[in-house]
ZADO-929745 format. One record per residue: residue in one letter; x, y negated, z of N, C-alpha, C in turn. Coordinates in steps of 0.1 Angstrom, whole numbers, padded with zeros to 4 digits, always signed. Example, Ala and Ser with C-alpha at 12.3 -4.5 7.8 and 13.67 -1.06 7.14 Angstrom:
% ZADO-929745
a+0132+0057+0078+0123+0045+0078+0132+0033+0078/s+0128+0022+0071+0137+0011+0071+0129+0000+0079/
END
This chain:
% ZADO-929745
x+0286+0214+1086+0278+0209+1089+0280+0193+1086/x+0276+0182+1089+0274+0170+1083+0295+0162+1082/x+0292+0160+1070+0308+0150+1074+0306+0133+1073/x+0313+0133+1083+0306+0114+1084+0311+0106+1075/x+0314+0094+1074+0320+0092+1069+0327+0082+1075/x+0343+0079+1068+0353+0070+1083+0355+0057+1074/x+0357+0053+1083+0367+0038+1083+0377+0031+1071/x+0375+0026+1064+0386+0018+1055+0403+0025+1061/x+0412+0029+1052+0425+0036+1052+0426+0047+1060/x+0417+0058+1068+0418+0068+1071+0418+0081+1060/x+0426+0090+1058+0422+0103+1044+0419+0113+1053/x+0417+0116+1068+0413+0130+1065+0397+0132+1066/x+0392+0144+1073+0378+0147+1068+0373+0147+1086/x+0357+0137+1090+0353+0143+1103+0339+0146+1100/x+0338+0158+1106+0331+0161+1106+0315+0163+1124/x+0301+0163+1123+0296+0159+1134+0293+0179+1139/x+0286+0180+1154+0284+0194+1151+0296+0208+1155/x+0306+0203+1149+0313+0214+1142+0309+0226+1149/x+0308+0241+1143+0310+0254+1152+0319+0257+1154/x+0323+0260+1171+0336+0266+1176+0341+0275+1174/x+0328+0284+1165+0335+0295+1167+0340+0305+1163/x+0342+0298+1148+0353+0301+1135+0367+0292+1133/x+0376+0289+1143+0380+0283+1148+0389+0283+1163/x+0382+0296+1169+0388+0297+1186+0388+0314+1175/x+0404+0324+1184+0403+0339+1178+0392+0345+1187/x+0384+0338+1198+0375+0347+1208+0362+0347+1197/x+0361+0339+1183+0348+0340+1176+0343+0335+1187/x+0335+0328+1197+0326+0323+1203+0326+0314+1206/x+0315+0302+1210+0312+0292+1217+0310+0280+1210/x+0303+0271+1214+0286+0265+1209+0303+0252+1202/x+0294+0239+1196+0299+0234+1187+0304+0224+1191/x+0316+0215+1187+0317+0200+1193+0314+0190+1185/x+0311+0177+1191+0304+0166+1185+0312+0163+1174/x+0321+0165+1175+0330+0155+1166+0343+0165+1164/x+0347+0164+1148+0360+0167+1148+0368+0163+1140/x+0381+0159+1137+0386+0154+1126+0395+0165+1128/x+0397+0169+1107+0411+0169+1100+0421+0157+1096/x+0431+0152+1101+0436+0144+1100+0445+0148+1084/x+0444+0137+1076+0458+0145+1065+0473+0143+1067/x+0472+0140+1079+0489+0142+1084+0491+0131+1100/x+0505+0131+1109+0508+0125+1115+0503+0115+1119/x+0505+0106+1105+0501+0088+1104+0487+0087+1106/x+0478+0096+1097+0466+0097+1099+0459+0100+1104/x+0462+0107+1113+0464+0108+1125+0469+0099+1140/x+0475+0093+1142+0479+0083+1143+0463+0070+1139/x+0465+0068+1124+0450+0059+1124+0440+0060+1129/x+0438+0075+1129+0425+0071+1137+0422+0074+1154/x+0433+0075+1161+0433+0076+1171+0436+0057+1176/x+0441+0054+1169+0437+0038+1170+0424+0031+1168/x+0414+0036+1162+0405+0036+1168+0396+0044+1168/x+0394+0053+1181+0387+0058+1189+0387+0052+1199/x+0375+0051+1208+0378+0049+1218+0380+0055+1227/x+0392+0044+1239+0396+0052+1248+0396+0057+1260/x+0383+0065+1256+0374+0072+1268+0370+0083+1259/x+0370+0084+1246+0360+0094+1242+0376+0108+1243/x+0365+0117+1255+0372+0130+1252+0377+0138+1235/x+0390+0135+1242+0401+0148+1225+0405+0165+1231/x+0401+0169+1220+0408+0184+1219+0416+0188+1210/x+0426+0182+1217+0437+0196+1205+0434+0211+1201/x+0428+0210+1190+0432+0224+1187+0438+0229+1177/x+0447+0240+1177+0462+0251+1168+0449+0261+1157/x+0453+0272+1169+0452+0282+1161+0434+0294+1172/x+0432+0280+1182+0422+0282+1190+0425+0297+1190/x+0437+0298+1198+0443+0314+1201+0447+0312+1218/x+0444+0302+1225+0440+0303+1244+0435+0297+1243/x+0418+0293+1237+0406+0282+1242+0386+0291+1242/x+0384+0287+1249+0375+0294+1247+0362+0277+1251/x+0356+0276+1243+0343+0260+1247+0327+0266+1244/x+0324+0265+1259+0310+0268+1265+0296+0264+1251/x+0291+0275+1256+0282+0275+1242+0274+0265+1244/x+0274+0257+1255+0268+0241+1251+0271+0230+1242/x+0290+0235+1244+0295+0228+1228+0302+0212+1243/x+0304+0209+1230+0318+0196+1239+0318+0188+1237/x+0312+0176+1244+0310+0165+1238+0318+0157+1237/x+0328+0156+1229+0340+0148+1226+0344+0155+1205/x+0356+0149+1210+0364+0148+1191+0369+0161+1195/x+0373+0174+1187+0386+0179+1183+0394+0176+1171/x+0400+0173+1175+0415+0174+1165+0418+0186+1152/x+0421+0190+1146+0425+0202+1142+0440+0196+1141/x+0443+0210+1139+0465+0200+1139+0468+0216+1130/x+0463+0227+1126+0470+0236+1117+0471+0235+1102/x+0478+0234+1098+0478+0238+1084+0478+0221+1081/x+0481+0213+1090+0478+0196+1085+0492+0192+1094/x+0491+0194+1105+0504+0184+1111+0515+0200+1111/x+0522+0201+1101+0528+0213+1092+0543+0207+1084/x+0549+0202+1090+0559+0195+1087+0574+0205+1096/x+0587+0208+1086+0594+0220+1092+0605+0218+1086/x+0608+0215+1092+0625+0214+1092+0643+0214+1093/x+0650+0216+1086+0657+0216+1100+0670+0202+1098/x+0670+0194+1110+0680+0182+1107+0695+0184+1107/x+0695+0172+1097+0713+0176+1100+0717+0178+1107/x+0717+0177+1126+0724+0179+1129+0723+0193+1143/x+0719+0199+1129+0710+0212+1132+0703+0213+1143/x+0691+0204+1143+0684+0209+1152+0668+0210+1143/x+0656+0217+1151+0647+0222+1139+0638+0206+1144/x+0631+0205+1134+0618+0199+1139+0607+0201+1133/x+0595+0205+1141+0577+0211+1136+0573+0205+1144/x+0562+0201+1135+0553+0193+1140+0537+0201+1148/x+0533+0197+1154+0521+0207+1164+0512+0214+1157/x+0510+0213+1146+0502+0222+1142+0509+0233+1131/x+0526+0235+1132+0541+0244+1128+0526+0261+1135/x+0521+0271+1132+0521+0282+1138+0533+0286+1146/x+0536+0293+1160+0549+0300+1166+0557+0305+1155/x+0547+0316+1151+0552+0327+1143+0563+0324+1124/x+0560+0311+1121+0567+0308+1113+0580+0301+1115/x+0577+0293+1129+0593+0289+1131+0600+0296+1137/x+0596+0309+1139+0601+0315+1147+0609+0327+1135/x+0605+0325+1122+0611+0332+1112+0622+0318+1104/x+0615+0310+1102+0624+0300+1100+0638+0294+1104/x+0635+0300+1117+0650+0294+1129+0660+0308+1125/x+0654+0326+1124+0657+0329+1118+0667+0329+1103/x+0657+0326+1095+0667+0326+1083+0678+0314+1081/x+0676+0307+1087+0685+0294+1091+0702+0297+1097/x+0703+0314+1104+0715+0317+1112+0714+0318+1124/x+0703+0314+1129+0700+0308+1146+0695+0320+1151/x+0699+0321+1169+0689+0330+1169+0678+0328+1189/x+0677+0341+1193+0666+0334+1201+0652+0331+1200/x+0648+0325+1184+0636+0324+1186+0627+0341+1182/x+0634+0344+1184+0619+0353+1173+0610+0361+1187/x+0612+0355+1198+0600+0353+1210+0589+0348+1202/x+0589+0338+1196+0579+0327+1193+0570+0338+1181/x+0576+0348+1178+0569+0356+1164+0558+0362+1172/x+0558+0365+1182+0546+0371+1194+0540+0361+1196/x+0536+0349+1198+0529+0336+1200+0516+0332+1195/x+0503+0338+1194+0493+0337+1183+0490+0321+1182/x+0500+0314+1186+0494+0303+1181+0508+0292+1178/x+0503+0278+1177+0504+0269+1174+0517+0258+1180/x+0526+0254+1173+0540+0247+1178+0533+0243+1196/x+0524+0232+1181+0516+0223+1198+0512+0234+1208/x+0502+0240+1210+0502+0247+1220+0514+0252+1228/x+0525+0261+1222+0533+0263+1225+0536+0254+1237/x+0539+0240+1228+0550+0229+1244+0534+0228+1256/x+0524+0228+1253+0515+0224+1258+0512+0231+1271/x+0520+0249+1272+0517+0261+1280+0534+0263+1283/x+0537+0262+1278+0558+0264+1278+0552+0279+1279/x+0545+0282+1265+0542+0298+1258+0554+0308+1257/x+0555+0321+1261+0564+0330+1264+0566+0341+1259/x+0569+0349+1257+0570+0363+1255+0577+0375+1256/x+0588+0378+1261+0596+0392+1257+0611+0387+1263/x+0607+0375+1271+0622+0372+1280+0619+0356+1276/x+0611+0352+1266+0618+0342+1262+0608+0329+1269/x+0610+0316+1266+0601+0303+1267+0601+0293+1263/x+0595+0286+1261+0592+0277+1245+0603+0263+1249/x+0601+0258+1262+0612+0244+1266+0621+0253+1266/x+0627+0262+1268+0646+0266+1274+0647+0260+1258/x+0640+0255+1250+0647+0256+1237+0645+0242+1229/x+0636+0234+1239+0631+0218+1235+0642+0210+1239/x+0648+0202+1231+0656+0190+1229+0650+0177+1234/x+0646+0175+1225+0633+0161+1225+0618+0162+1219/x+0606+0156+1219+0593+0160+1218+0590+0147+1213/x+0578+0150+1202+0567+0134+1201+0557+0135+1206/x+0558+0127+1210+0540+0122+1214+0533+0117+1211/x+0519+0116+1212+0509+0106+1203+0502+0096+1218/x+0498+0091+1216+0494+0083+1230+0478+0078+1223/x+0468+0081+1235+0458+0071+1229+0455+0063+1214/x+0466+0055+1221+0460+0043+1212+0469+0042+1197/x+0474+0053+1196+0477+0060+1182+0494+0053+1182/x+0504+0056+1192+0514+0051+1193+0527+0062+1193/x+0533+0066+1186+0542+0075+1186+0553+0069+1196/x+0558+0082+1206+0570+0076+1216+0573+0093+1216/x+0592+0088+1218+0602+0102+1212+0597+0101+1232/x+0604+0116+1235+0605+0116+1254+0613+0129+1256/x+0623+0127+1262+0633+0140+1265+0630+0150+1277/x+0630+0164+1276+0626+0172+1283+0633+0167+1300/x+0633+0157+1301+0634+0150+1320+0618+0148+1320/x+0609+0144+1315+0603+0134+1320+0590+0145+1320/x+0593+0158+1319+0586+0167+1322+0580+0172+1332/x+0569+0173+1336+0575+0188+1348+0568+0203+1339/x+0584+0213+1339+0575+0224+1330+0576+0236+1339/x+0567+0245+1340+0566+0251+1346+0562+0271+1338/x+0555+0280+1348+0554+0291+1339+0537+0286+1334/x+0536+0289+1321+0527+0284+1319+0520+0271+1314/x+0523+0261+1321+0523+0247+1323+0533+0239+1324/x+0527+0230+1318+0538+0214+1309+0533+0203+1316/x+0534+0192+1321+0531+0185+1320+0536+0170+1325/x+0532+0161+1322+0545+0145+1320+0542+0140+1336/x+0550+0133+1339+0555+0130+1354+0550+0121+1354/x+0555+0114+1347+0549+0102+1346+0528+0096+1345/x+0519+0093+1351+0508+0101+1344+0503+0088+1331/x+0502+0102+1325+0497+0090+1305+0490+0102+1298/x+0485+0093+1289+0472+0106+1285+0474+0107+1270/x+0482+0116+1262+0491+0121+1257+0489+0127+1252/x+0492+0136+1238+0489+0145+1231+0504+0150+1224/x+0511+0159+1222+0523+0168+1213+0514+0166+1199/x+0526+0155+1194+0528+0157+1182+0536+0166+1168/x+0552+0166+1178+0558+0176+1173+0574+0179+1181/x+0584+0187+1179+0593+0185+1185+0606+0191+1177/x+0619+0186+1183+0630+0191+1182+0629+0199+1187/x+0637+0212+1180+0643+0222+1191+0659+0228+1193/x+0669+0235+1197+0680+0240+1194+0683+0257+1200/x+0684+0259+1188+0685+0271+1191+0702+0280+1184/x+0705+0287+1194+0730+0290+1192+0725+0297+1182/x+0732+0298+1167+0740+0302+1164+0734+0319+1159/x+0729+0325+1150+0732+0341+1149+0729+0343+1136/x+0724+0355+1137+0725+0360+1122+0718+0363+1118/x+0710+0366+1102+0702+0358+1103+0691+0377+1094/x+0701+0385+1097+0699+0403+1096+0690+0403+1107/x+0701+0399+1121+0696+0402+1134+0683+0398+1136/x+0679+0390+1134+0670+0373+1137+0654+0386+1130/x+0655+0387+1121+0645+0389+1114+0644+0409+1116/x+0654+0416+1118+0649+0427+1121+0648+0433+1140/x+0647+0418+1147+0643+0415+1162+0631+0413+1160/x+0627+0402+1148+0608+0400+1153+0607+0410+1152/x+0609+0417+1137+0595+0432+1130+0598+0441+1143/x+0608+0445+1147+0613+0452+1164+0599+0437+1175/x+0598+0433+1178+0589+0426+1192+0572+0428+1183/x+0570+0425+1168+0557+0421+1160+0551+0436+1160/x+0558+0449+1165+0555+0463+1162+0556+0465+1172/x+0560+0458+1185+0556+0459+1198+0542+0460+1203/x+0542+0446+1195+0528+0436+1196+0516+0446+1192/x+0523+0450+1179+0506+0458+1175+0502+0469+1180/x+0513+0476+1189+0508+0487+1196+0507+0485+1209/x+0507+0478+1215+0504+0469+1226+0494+0464+1229/x+0484+0459+1220+0479+0442+1223+0465+0453+1210/x+0453+0446+1216+0441+0453+1208+0438+0443+1200/x+0448+0442+1185+0447+0425+1179+0436+0429+1171/x+0431+0440+1168+0426+0447+1158+0407+0439+1156/x+0409+0432+1172+0393+0427+1177+0399+0413+1181/x+0389+0408+1180+0386+0394+1185+0393+0389+1203/x+0401+0379+1205+0406+0380+1216+0415+0364+1215/x+0417+0364+1230+0423+0352+1232+0437+0349+1235/x+0443+0363+1232+0458+0370+1242+0457+0371+1259/x+0463+0363+1262+0461+0370+1277+0455+0362+1284/x+0446+0366+1291+0443+0361+1296+0443+0352+1309/x+0452+0359+1318+0458+0355+1328+0468+0351+1329/x+0475+0341+1339+0492+0348+1341+0495+0356+1352/x+0503+0359+1349+0508+0373+1355+0515+0364+1370/x+0508+0367+1380+0509+0364+1394+0525+0371+1397/x+0534+0361+1413+0544+0361+1411+0553+0383+1413/x+0560+0380+1412+0564+0397+1413+0553+0411+1405/x+0546+0407+1401+0539+0417+1394+0530+0410+1383/x+0524+0422+1377+0511+0417+1359+0500+0419+1364/x+0496+0406+1361+0480+0407+1363+0469+0417+1353/x+0481+0426+1340+0471+0438+1332+0474+0444+1346/x+0487+0453+1350+0484+0466+1361+0473+0462+1379/x+0470+0447+1381+0460+0442+1387+0444+0443+1387/x+0445+0440+1369+0430+0448+1367+0425+0458+1363/x+0436+0468+1356+0434+0482+1352+0434+0488+1370/x+0441+0489+1381+0439+0491+1392+0424+0488+1398/x+0423+0478+1396+0412+0476+1401+0393+0481+1393/x+0401+0493+1383+0395+0500+1376+0383+0490+1363/x+0388+0481+1364+0380+0471+1350+0382+0474+1335/x+0390+0487+1334+0394+0488+1321+0375+0490+1315/x+0377+0482+1301+0363+0486+1294+0355+0480+1302/x+0353+0471+1311+0339+0465+1321+0335+0454+1311/x+0318+0454+1308+0313+0446+1303+0306+0438+1306/x+0309+0431+1296+0295+0421+1306+0288+0412+1285/x+0273+0415+1291+0268+0420+1274+0277+0423+1266/x+0285+0416+1255+0290+0422+1236+0307+0419+1248/x+0312+0407+1258+0322+0410+1262+0330+0418+1268/x+0344+0419+1265+0348+0438+1269+0360+0433+1275/x+0370+0443+1288+0382+0444+1285+0385+0451+1280/x+0395+0455+1275+0403+0461+1266+0409+0470+1272/x+0405+0483+1261+0401+0496+1266+0427+0495+1264/x+0431+0490+1256+0443+0485+1254+0454+0481+1262/x+0441+0471+1267+0453+0462+1270+0444+0455+1283/x+0447+0456+1295+0435+0451+1306+0437+0434+1306/x+0447+0425+1303+0448+0414+1301+0446+0406+1293/x+0434+0415+1285+0425+0413+1271+0417+0412+1273/x+0410+0400+1268+0393+0402+1267+0385+0403+1255/x+0377+0410+1248+0382+0415+1226+0366+0412+1228/x+0363+0410+1216+0344+0408+1216+0343+0410+1200/x+0341+0425+1205+0339+0433+1187+0324+0427+1183/x+0330+0424+1173+0318+0419+1162+0321+0411+1162/x+0323+0398+1173+0326+0385+1172+0306+0382+1180/x+0300+0394+1193+0291+0395+1194+0283+0388+1207/x+0294+0385+1211+0302+0379+1227+0294+0366+1230/x+0288+0357+1238+0289+0347+1237+0298+0339+1250/x+0295+0326+1248+0313+0319+1254+0308+0323+1268/x+0295+0321+1276+0289+0323+1290+0293+0340+1289/x+0297+0351+1285+0298+0365+1289+0311+0363+1295/x+0319+0361+1278+0337+0359+1285+0334+0352+1294/x+0331+0343+1299+0337+0333+1310+0329+0343+1326/x+0315+0348+1325+0311+0356+1334+0324+0372+1338/x+0327+0373+1325+0332+0382+1328+0349+0378+1333/x+0361+0370+1331+0368+0367+1338+0365+0364+1350/x+0352+0355+1353+0351+0355+1372+0348+0369+1377/x+0343+0380+1372+0341+0392+1377+0358+0398+1379/x+0361+0396+1370+0379+0402+1371+0385+0393+1385/x+0381+0385+1380+0392+0374+1397+0386+0375+1411/x+0371+0378+1405+0364+0384+1427+0371+0395+1428/x+0370+0405+1416+0369+0419+1423+0387+0418+1423/x+0395+0415+1417+0409+0417+1416+0414+0411+1430/x+0403+0396+1434+0401+0394+1449+0407+0404+1459/x+0395+0404+1460+0390+0418+1467+0396+0422+1472/x+0397+0435+1463+0405+0445+1468+0424+0443+1466/x+0425+0434+1464+0440+0430+1462+0446+0415+1472/x+0431+0407+1472+0438+0397+1480+0446+0386+1469/x+0448+0391+1454+0454+0384+1451+0444+0374+1442/x+0444+0358+1438+0438+0352+1432+0448+0350+1416/x+0444+0352+1405+0445+0357+1393+0442+0341+1381/x+0451+0337+1380+0447+0319+1377+0447+0329+1361/x+0440+0312+1350+0438+0317+1334+0446+0310+1332/x+0453+0319+1318+0458+0311+1310+0449+0304+1300/x+0442+0308+1298+0428+0308+1285+0425+0288+1289/x+0424+0282+1282+0413+0270+1286+0402+0269+1283/x+0393+0262+1295+0374+0265+1291+0371+0251+1289/x+0367+0249+1279+0361+0232+1279+0345+0235+1279/x+0338+0218+1281+0326+0220+1274+0315+0225+1284/x+0299+0219+1280+0291+0222+1284+0288+0242+1287/x+0287+0251+1297+0270+0258+1302+0261+0258+1291/x+0251+0247+1291+0240+0246+1287+0240+0244+1272/x+0226+0246+1266+0228+0243+1251+0225+0228+1246/x+0231+0225+1234+0229+0213+1230+0218+0208+1225/x+0210+0202+1226+0196+0200+1222+0196+0185+1210/x+0201+0177+1209+0204+0169+1199+0218+0168+1189/x+0220+0157+1182+0230+0156+1174+0238+0148+1180/x+0253+0152+1181+0261+0145+1189+0268+0148+1202/x+0258+0161+1202+0259+0163+1221+0252+0155+1230/x+0244+0149+1225+0234+0146+1234+0219+0150+1238/x+0214+0154+1246+0202+0161+1251+0190+0151+1245/x+0183+0157+1243+0163+0157+1238+0157+0143+1247/
END
């Protein structure tokens, strides 16, 4: 896609009409009007300072919890993975990780440093930024249980440190208590002392379990739905007789029914979204339970016909 000229002082890469199928784990979906890959955190802050405050923003890490509709997203995507990748241990024992660090990388780093309880992060197929935004968790662990402080980036390009007390943290949901348009830039974590060999063994065990129970060989976005209180979304979907159900090329996984897979990358975003709706409707009809999505769906359903997201 065409690369656009940057204002003086910026060091990243800005592209127009960037196809998102190659940036999300479902391997489906439409383009974004603009996509920026910053050089580093300082460069991203400078880019935001020059952006209109009403410009829609879409932070994208590994794209493992995201679907961009076939009509595309008329705004700017910010790619963080492999860019906002600073990871270190501070002198006070805390772990500092920028938003683009892959969660499994943080898990391995913490374990090698002789700390415990980060192993669950190895089972999260996303970045630190995504884990912070949704309080990602698995195998009994949750991200915000270990957050000591976060670094936020405002729409005006200002970096602001915030304590956990300023956030409303729930099951697969996090939001600032005070209304503010900010994105996660980094965080400091605290993990208890542990044993490096034990941490490595636990990480291997969790990854083996993930391989055995999830359809990792096919494009997917992880768990599509949150577990309702006292139950599991996968159990309800399977009990509703939906395992293996297809709409177009999108399919409810035979291996794990809370996964929708895209064999061969042939499914459209529309087919995936329709299948999500079908699952919700059938489970609600049979069990009276409304399944809430974990995955984020953005953009327009119709095809974009002009450059930059504008209709012809």
